[in-house]
SERO-4910 file (N, C-alpha, C, O; in steps of 0.05 Angstrom, whole numbers):
BEGIN
 pado doro    nc1    nc2    nc3   cac1   cac2   cac3    cc1    cc2    cc3    oc1    oc2    oc3
  Met    A   1901   2356   2177   1911   2361   2150   1905   2328   2140   1906   2306   2152
  Glu    A   1898   2336   2116   1893   2315   2112   1909   2311   2084   1908   2328   2066
  Ile    A   1927   2279   2082   1950   2268   2070   1946   2250   2060   1939   2229   2072
  Arg    A   1951   2253   2029   1943   2225   2014   1956   2208   2024   1978   2213   2034
  Glu    A   1944   2174   2023   1960   2148   2027   1988   2155   2016   2007   2160   2031
  Glu    A   1988   2154   1990   2002   2157   1958   2029   2163   1976   2046   2147   1980
  Asn    A   2028   2191   1986   2040   2207   1999   2053   2204   2021   2075   2215   2025
  Leu    A   2037   2180   2045   2048   2170   2065   2061   2140   2055   2075   2127   2071
  Asn    A   2057   2132   2034   2065   2097   2032   2100   2107   2018   2121   2098   2028
  Val    A   2100   2122   2001   2120   2130   1983   2141   2151   2017   2165   2147   2022
  Met    A   2132   2162   2024   2149   2167   2048   2166   2154   2072   2187   2159   2085
  Leu    A   2147   2134   2071   2144   2110   2085   2167   2096   2080   2185   2092   2097
  Ala    A   2168   2085   2050   2196   2073   2041   2221   2089   2035   2243   2079   2039
  Glu    A   2217   2110   2027   2246   2122   2036   2256   2126   2061   2280   2130   2065
  Leu    A   2240   2127   2079   2247   2129   2110   2260   2101   2112   2285   2103   2115
  Leu    A   2248   2073   2111   2254   2049   2106   2284   2046   2097   2304   2036   2108
  Ser    A   2281   2059   2072   2306   2053   2062   2333   2067   2070   2355   2055   2066
  Glu    A   2331   2094   2083   2342   2112   2092   2361   2102   2118   2385   2105   2124
  Arg    A   2334   2088   2132   2334   2071   2162   2352   2039   2164   2360   2026   2184
  Gly    A   2353   2034   2138   2364   2004   2145   2358   1988   2122   2370   1966   2123
  Leu    A   2344   1990   2104   2343   1967   2082   2365   1974   2071   2376   1953   2064
  Lys    A   2377   1990   2065   2401   1996   2045   2423   1972   2055   2436   1959   2039
  Ala    A   2423   1970   2079   2441   1947   2089   2440   1924   2079   2459   1908   2081
  Leu    A   2415   1921   2065   2405   1892   2056   2421   1892   2028   2429   1870   2019
  Gly    A   2428   1923   2008   2434   1912   1989   2429   1945   1978   2430   1965   1992
  Glu    A   2424   1943   1952   2410   1969   1936   2388   1963   1935   2378   1941   1934
  Val    A   2377   1991   1938   2348   1993   1941   2335   2014   1917   2342   2037   1914
  Ile    A   2318   2002   1901   2309   2013   1883   2279   2019   1890   2266   2000   1897
  Ile    A   2265   2050   1889   2244   2057   1900   2222   2069   1875   2227   2090   1864
  Lys    A   2203   2058   1868   2185   2061   1844   2165   2069   1858   2156   2058   1877
  Asp    A   2154   2098   1846   2122   2101   1858   2110   2100   1838   2119   2107   1816
  Arg    A   2086   2090   1841   2070   2082   1811   2037   2100   1816   2019   2095   1800
  Gly    A   2033   2121   1842   2016   2142   1828   1994   2136   1835   1987   2130   1858
  Lys    A   1978   2137   1815   1949   2133   1809   1949   2112   1787   1930   2109   1771
  Ser    A   1966   2100   1786   1962   2079   1766   1953   2054   1782   1965   2050   1804
  Pro    A   1933   2034   1774   1930   2013   1785   1953   1988   1793   1949   1965   1800
  Arg    A   1971   1998   1791   1996   1987   1800   2002   1988   1828   1988   2006   1839
  Pro    A   2012   1980   1839   2016   1987   1871   2034   2016   1877   2055   2020   1866
  Asp    A   2019   2040   1901   2028   2055   1897   2070   2047   1904   2084   2065   1894
  Val    A   2077   2037   1911   2105   2033   1922   2116   2004   1917   2106   1982   1922
  His    A   2136   2011   1906   2143   1981   1897   2179   1983   1902   2192   2001   1892
  Leu    A   2189   1964   1916   2214   1965   1920   2233   1940   1915   2229   1918   1925
  Thr    A   2248   1945   1903   2273   1921   1893   2290   1915   1908   2307   1931   1899
  Ile    A   2304   1902   1930   2321   1896   1940   2339   1873   1927   2325   1854   1920
  Asn    A   2364   1870   1922   2375   1855   1913   2357   1831   1894   2359   1807   1897
  Gly    A   2342   1844   1877   2325   1828   1860   2299   1819   1868   2281   1811   1853
  Val    A   2297   1820   1905   2270   1811   1918   2246   1834   1911   2249   1856   1922
  Arg    A   2229   1832   1900   2211   1850   1897   2192   1850   1918   2177   1831   1924
  Ile    A   2192   1884   1934   2177   1884   1951   2150   1902   1946   2154   1918   1928
  Ile    A   2123   1903   1957   2102   1918   1957   2095   1928   1984   2089   1915   2004
  Ile    A   2097   1969   1981   2080   1965   2015   2058   1979   1998   2058   1992   1977
  Glu    A   2031   1969   2022   2005   1973   2012   2002   1992   2040   2005   1981   2062
  Gly    A   1998   2016   2040   1989   2023   2061   1963   2043   2062   1960   2059   2044
  Lys    A   1948   2042   2082   1916   2046   2077   1923   2065   2113   1943   2063   2128
  Lys    A   1892   2084   2116   1891   2102   2142   1871   2074   2152   1863   2055   2139
  Pro    A   1867   2080   2182   1851   2060   2196   1826   2057   2191   1811   2076   2188
  Gly    A   1818   2027   2191   1791   2021   2182   1794   2009   2156   1773   2010   2143
  Lys    A   1814   1998   2146   1813   1993   2120   1834   1965   2121   1842   1960   2098
  Trp    A   1840   1951   2136   1856   1927   2139   1847   1911   2120   1860   1914   2099
  Glu    A   1825   1890   2117   1815   1874   2105   1817   1891   2071   1818   1874   2053
  Glu    A   1818   1908   2065   1825   1922   2036   1858   1915   2032   1870   1907   2012
  Leu    A   1864   1920   2051   1899   1917   2040   1900   1888   2051   1922   1881   2043
  Lys    A   1894   1874   2061   1891   1846   2059   1891   1834   2033   1910   1823   2021
  Gln    A   1860   1838   2024   1860   1834   1997   1876   1842   1971   1880   1829   1951
  Lys    A   1883   1867   1976   1906   1879   1960   1927   1859   1957   1933   1848   1936
  Cys    A   1941   1853   1983   1969   1837   1983   1965   1814   1970   1982   1807   1953
  Ile    A   1942   1796   1976   1939   1776   1965   1935   1772   1931   1941   1753   1917
  Gln    A   1924   1796   1925   1920   1796   1893   1951   1803   1883   1961   1791   1864
  Arg    A   1961   1816   1894   1991   1823   1887   2009   1801   1879   2024   1799   1860
  Leu    A   2004   1782   1904   2027   1767   1905   2015   1739   1883   2032   1726   1870
  Asp    A   1989   1732   1881   1981   1720   1864   1979   1723   1836   1973   1706   1819
  Asp    A   1987   1748   1833   1982   1760   1800   2017   1758   1796   2025   1765   1773
  Gly    A   2034   1751   1811   2064   1760   1815   2078   1776   1812   2100   1776   1802
  Ile    A   2068   1791   1820   2071   1829   1820   2097   1829   1837   2118   1838   1828
  Cys    A   2094   1817   1863   2125   1818   1882   2124   1793   1898   2107   1775   1899
  Asp    A   2145   1796   1910   2154   1773   1921   2146   1773   1953   2141   1752   1964
  Leu    A   2146   1797   1967   2136   1802   1993   2116   1829   1989   2118   1850   1976
  Cys    A   2098   1819   2005   2079   1844   2006   2070   1856   2039   2062   1842   2058
  Ile    A   2074   1887   2038   2074   1899   2066   2052   1904   2071   2042   1911   2050
  Met    A   2037   1903   2088   2006   1915   2091   2012   1934   2120   2022   1924   2140
  Val    A   2004   1959   2116   2010   1984   2134   1981   1996   2138   1964   2003   2121
  Glu    A   1980   1998   2166   1952   2012   2174   1968   2036   2186   1989   2034   2199
  Tyr    A   1958   2054   2182   1970   2083   2187   1953   2087   2212   1939   2107   2208
  Leu    A   1947   2076   2242   1939   2073   2256   1945   2106   2276   1927   2116   2289
  His    A   1967   2117   2275   1969   2145   2290   1993   2162   2279   2015   2153   2288
  Ile    A   1996   2181   2264   2018   2196   2258   2016   2220   2260   2002   2232   2243
  Pro    A   2030   2235   2277   2022   2257   2297   2031   2279   2275   2054   2286   2279
  Ile    A   2021   2291   2254   2030   2315   2244   2014   2341   2258   1990   2338   2263
  Glu    A   2026   2363   2263   2012   2384   2273   2009   2407   2260   1994   2424   2267
  Ser    A   2027   2409   2234   2022   2430   2218   2000   2426   2197   1994   2405   2185
  Leu    A   1989   2452   2195   1959   2446   2177   1977   2440   2149   1969   2419   2139
  Glu    A   1996   2451   2138   2015   2451   2111   2036   2436   2115   2056   2450   2114
  Pro    A   2041   2414   2121   2062   2405   2132   2082   2390   2105   2075   2376   2086
  Ser    A   2112   2402   2115   2130   2389   2089   2133   2365   2083   2117   2350   2095
  Gln    A   2148   2355   2068   2158   2329   2060   2175   2318   2089   2172   2295   2098
  Leu    A   2187   2332   2098   2211   2331   2126   2188   2321   2146   2188   2299   2156
  Glu    A   2167   2344   2151   2152   2339   2171   2137   2312   2175   2136   2299   2195
  Ile    A   2124   2307   2147   2115   2279   2147   2127   2260   2150   2115   2240   2157
  Lys    A   2160   2260   2145   2176   2240   2152   2182   2236   2187   2182   2215   2200
  Arg    A   2186   2259   2194   2187   2260   2218   2163   2251   2238   2166   2238   2259
  Ala    A   2142   2259   2227   2119   2242   2239   2121   2213   2233   2120   2199   2254
  Leu    A   2124   2202   2213   2118   2180   2206   2149   2158   2223   2154   2134   2224
  Ile    A   2163   2181   2233   2184   2158   2253   2168   2156   2280   2171   2138   2296
  Lys    A   2152   2176   2282   2132   2177   2313   2111   2164   2310   2095   2163   2329
  Gly    A   2105   2150   2287   2074   2143   2282   2071   2110   2298   2085   2097   2315
  Ile    A   2056   2106   2289   2039   2075   2311   2034   2063   2292   2034   2078   2272
  Tyr    A   2029   2038   2285   2027   2029   2260   2009   1996   2267   2013   1981   2286
  Lys    A   1995   1994   2249   1987   1960   2244   2004   1944   2223   1998   1953   2201
  Val    A   2017   1930   2221   2032   1913   2206   2024   1887   2198   2011   1875   2215
  Gly    A   2030   1874   2174   2016   1846   2165   2035   1842   2143   2032   1859   2125
  Ile    A   2057   1824   2138   2077   1821   2118   2066   1786   2111   2067   1768   2128
  Met    A   2057   1785   2084   2059   1767   2073   2076   1753   2052   2078   1770   2034
  Thr    A   2089   1728   2046   2101   1726   2018   2092   1708   1996   2069   1699   1996
  Tyr    A   2106   1704   1981   2099   1677   1957   2095   1663   1967   2073   1651   1965
  Ala    A   2115   1655   1985   2118   1623   2000   2089   1615   2022   2085   1593   2031
  Glu    A   2070   1644   2029   2051   1631   2039   2034   1626   2020   2013   1614   2027
  Arg    A   2037   1634   1985   2005   1639   1976   2011   1613   1953   1996   1606   1934
  Ile    A   2043   1598   1960   2037   1573   1929   2025   1550   1946   2021   1528   1935
  Gly    A   2018   1555   1972   2008   1524   1973   2016   1504   1975   2003   1486   1963
  Leu    A   2043   1496   1992   2063   1475   2002   2051   1454   2009   2060   1432   2003
  Glu    A   2027   1459   2025   2016   1437   2041   2006   1415   2018   2002   1391   2022
  Lys    A   2003   1428   1996   1989   1406   1976   2019   1383   1970   2017   1361   1961
  Trp    A   2041   1395   1976   2069   1370   1962   2076   1363   1989   2091   1345   1990
  Leu    A   2067   1375   2018   2085   1375   2042   2074   1361   2070   2051   1371   2073
  Asn    A   2077   1348   2085   2060   1345   2107   2066   1364   2119   2085   1364   2135
  Ile    A   2053   1380   2114   2045   1407   2136   2021   1424   2136   2009   1433   2116
  Ser    A   2015   1428   2159   1979   1445   2154   1981   1468   2148   1999   1483   2156
  Pro    A   1958   1474   2129   1961   1503   2108   1954   1523   2136   1937   1521   2153
  Lys    A   1974   1543   2132   1970   1570   2139   1947   1584   2134   1944   1595   2112
  Thr    A   1922   1586   2158   1906   1601   2155   1905   1638   2158   1884   1651   2156
  Asp    A   1925   1647   2162   1932   1672   2159   1950   1687   2171   1950   1680   2194
  Met    A   1969   1709   2167   1986   1721   2163   1992   1729   2187   1973   1732   2202
  Asp    A   2025   1737   2199   2024   1746   2218   2022   1776   2230   2034   1795   2219
  Val    A   2012   1778   2243   1998   1812   2234   2011   1821   2270   2017   1805   2288
  Tyr    A   2012   1846   2271   2034   1860   2295   2020   1890   2290   2021   1907   2272
  Asn    A   2004   1888   2322   1989   1916   2327   2009   1937   2346   2029   1931   2358
  Asn    A   1999   1955   2344   2010   1979   2360   2041   1982   2355   2054   1984   2376
  Val    A   2051   1983   2334   2089   1976   2330   2092   2012   2319   2080   2028   2304
  Ser    A   2116   2013   2339   2129   2040   2324   2143   2033   2298   2142   2011   2287
  Phe    A   2159   2056   2287   2178   2053   2262   2190   2035   2267   2187   2013   2256
  Asp    A   2204   2037   2283   2235   2020   2287   2234   1994   2281   2248   1980   2268
  Glu    A   2199   1988   2304   2195   1959   2303   2186   1946   2272   2193   1924   2262
  Leu    A   2168   1970   2261   2160   1961   2227   2185   1953   2217   2188   1929   2210
  Leu    A   2210   1974   2213   2237   1964   2199   2245   1937   2208   2254   1918   2195
  Asn    A   2242   1939   2233   2250   1906   2240   2242   1890   2228   2257   1874   2216
  Tyr    A   2217   1888   2228   2195   1867   2218   2200   1867   2192   2198   1845   2181
  Val    A   2206   1886   2180   2204   1886   2144   2235   1870   2135   2235   1851   2119
  Met    A   2259   1881   2148   2281   1861   2151   2286   1837   2158   2302   1823   2146
  Ser    A   2270   1827   2183   2270   1801   2183   2251   1779   2164   2250   1755   2163
  Ala    A   2236   1800   2149   2214   1781   2128   2231   1768   2106   2232   1746   2096
  Tyr    A   2244   1793   2104   2265   1799   2074   2278   1779   2082   2273   1760   2067
  Asp    A   2296   1773   2101   2319   1753   2105   2314   1726   2112   2331   1709   2110
  Lys    A   2287   1721   2121   2269   1693   2128   2265   1681   2091   2269   1658   2084
  Leu    A   2258   1700   2078   2253   1695   2047   2270   1686   2029   2266   1669   2012
  Val    A   2301   1703   2035   2323   1696   2013   2331   1674   2033   2331   1654   2017
  Arg    A   2336   1667   2049   2339   1639   2062   2336   1617   2061   2351   1597   2064
  Glu    A   2303   1619   2057   2293   1600   2061   2289   1580   2043   2277   1589   2024
  Asp    A   2293   1558   2041   2295   1538   2015   2265   1527   2007   2256   1511   2024
  Ile    A   2249   1532   1987   2230   1530   1986   2222   1502   1969   2204   1486   1973
  Leu    A   2243   1504   1950   2240   1482   1930   2248   1455   1937   2233   1436   1935
  Ser    A   2278   1454   1949   2285   1434   1961   2264   1403   1973   2267   1379   1968
  Pro    A   2243   1417   1992   2226   1397   2002   2206   1379   1982   2198   1355   1979
  Val    A   2204   1411   1968   2183   1398   1942   2188   1381   1922   2170   1368   1911
  Ile    A   2222   1379   1915   2231   1367   1906   2236   1343   1905   2237   1328   1886
  Ser    A   2242   1338   1935   2252   1316   1950   2224   1301   1955   2226   1276   1957
  Arg    A   2190   1315   1957   2174   1296   1953   2171   1287   1930   2169   1262   1929
  Ile    A   2168   1302   1903   2164   1293   1881   2180   1262   1872   2172   1242   1861
  Glu    A   2209   1272   1883   2228   1248   1880   2214   1220   1894   2211   1199   1881
  Thr    A   2207   1221   1915   2193   1207   1940   2163   1188   1924   2156   1164   1928
  Val    A   2151   1207   1907   2130   1197   1888   2138   1177   1873   2136   1152   1874
  Ile    A   2150   1192   1857   2163   1179   1825   2176   1155   1832   2175   1136   1818
  Ser    A   2190   1155   1856   2206   1121   1864   2186   1104   1869   2184   1080   1862
  Ser    A   2171   1116   1882   2145   1093   1896   2129   1087   1873   2115   1068   1879
  Phe    A   2126   1094   1856   2114   1092   1828   2131   1077   1813   2121   1055   1807
  Ala    A   2157   1081   1804   2172   1060   1796   2170   1035   1802   2166   1016   1788
  Arg    A   2173   1039   1832   2173   1010   1849   2145    992   1837   2144    977   1818
  Asn    A   2126    999   1850   2098    998   1843   2097    978   1817   2085    956   1817
  Val    A   2116    992   1788   2102    985   1759   2122    959   1762   2114    936   1757
  Gly    A   2144    964   1770   2168    943   1762   2164    915   1773   2175    894   1764
  Ala    A   2145    918   1796   2138    891   1808   2114    876   1803   2108    854   1813
  Asn    A   2098    893   1784   2085    883   1773   2077    882   1745   2054    881   1737
  Ile    A   2104    883   1728   2103    883   1705   2120    852   1682   2143    843   1683
  Ser    A   2109    848   1675   2124    823   1660   2140    831   1639   2130    845   1622
  Ile    A   2172    823   1635   2186    837   1626   2176    819   1594   2163    831   1577
  Asp    A   2181    798   1593   2168    782   1574   2146    792   1551   2149    791   1527
  Arg    A   2121    804   1565   2095    813   1558   2104    844   1538   2096    851   1516
  Leu    A   2127    857   1560   2136    890   1546   2152    882   1530   2152    900   1513
  Lys    A   2172    860   1520   2183    863   1500   2173    851   1477   2181    854   1454
  Lys    A   2152    834   1486   2130    824   1464   2122    852   1441   2127    856   1417
  Val    A   2106    868   1465   2092    896   1460   2110    914   1441   2104    920   1418
  Leu    A   2131    921   1452   2153    933   1439   2171    928   1418   2188    942   1406
  Glu    A   2160    895   1416   2183    889   1385   2205    887   1397   2222    895   1381
  Leu    A   2215    881   1417   2244    867   1420   2253    847   1425   2239    831   1438
  Arg    A   2275    841   1418   2283    822   1410   2305    821   1427   2313    842   1437
  Glu    A   2322    788   1435   2354    789   1442   2376    786   1421   2369    780   1398
  Glu    A   2397    789   1426   2421    795   1402   2415    763   1385   2419    762   1361
  His    A   2408    743   1399   2408    713   1382   2390    713   1364   2395    699   1345
  Glu    A   2373    724   1365   2347    725   1352   2343    738   1328   2329    733   1308
  Lys    A   2361    760   1335   2364    777   1308   2391    767   1289   2392    773   1266
  Asp    A   2408    753   1299   2432    738   1287   2411    709   1270   2417    704   1246
  Glu    A   2391    694   1281   2383    676   1263   2371    690   1247   2371    674   1229
  Glu    A   2360    710   1240   2358    727   1220   2365    734   1188   2358    755   1178
***
């Protein structure tokens, strides 16, 4: 039985919510259907998560979609799911049967966050990340754990402080260099600044 990817994605989102994501906070699920927007958009405590799911053989397409979603600012975290094996036996499965099959399913999973797309290596002395973490042949429970771990890491990771610290270091270094090479008398003359006694004489 051919089941639409959109249906699998929505059911997967519902399962993730029912089986654990609600422990992180309120979960809001939006199904975008045939719109050019993502199929499934979850929001947990303000963190926007997209699930992009495809049937086998479309991993590169999944990866490019997630990169685009993050670069466009549509989400904070993108979950790529390749449905390697979903054991659906019925010719006309109900939604409940699809959910049960997803729980027994085998997946290839990749998780990417905006932190991996903003180019921190430009500001910090770190090597650029060339690829995302990919997990092969994972069960539904493992998929749930990966999603929860990625969410937890994203909300706990302090991205701005290292960047701010780096900017402050550069500004301080610039100020020191300028201060060491500037003539105060020349600066006063250019800015037409005068001492108090010079004003009194006038």
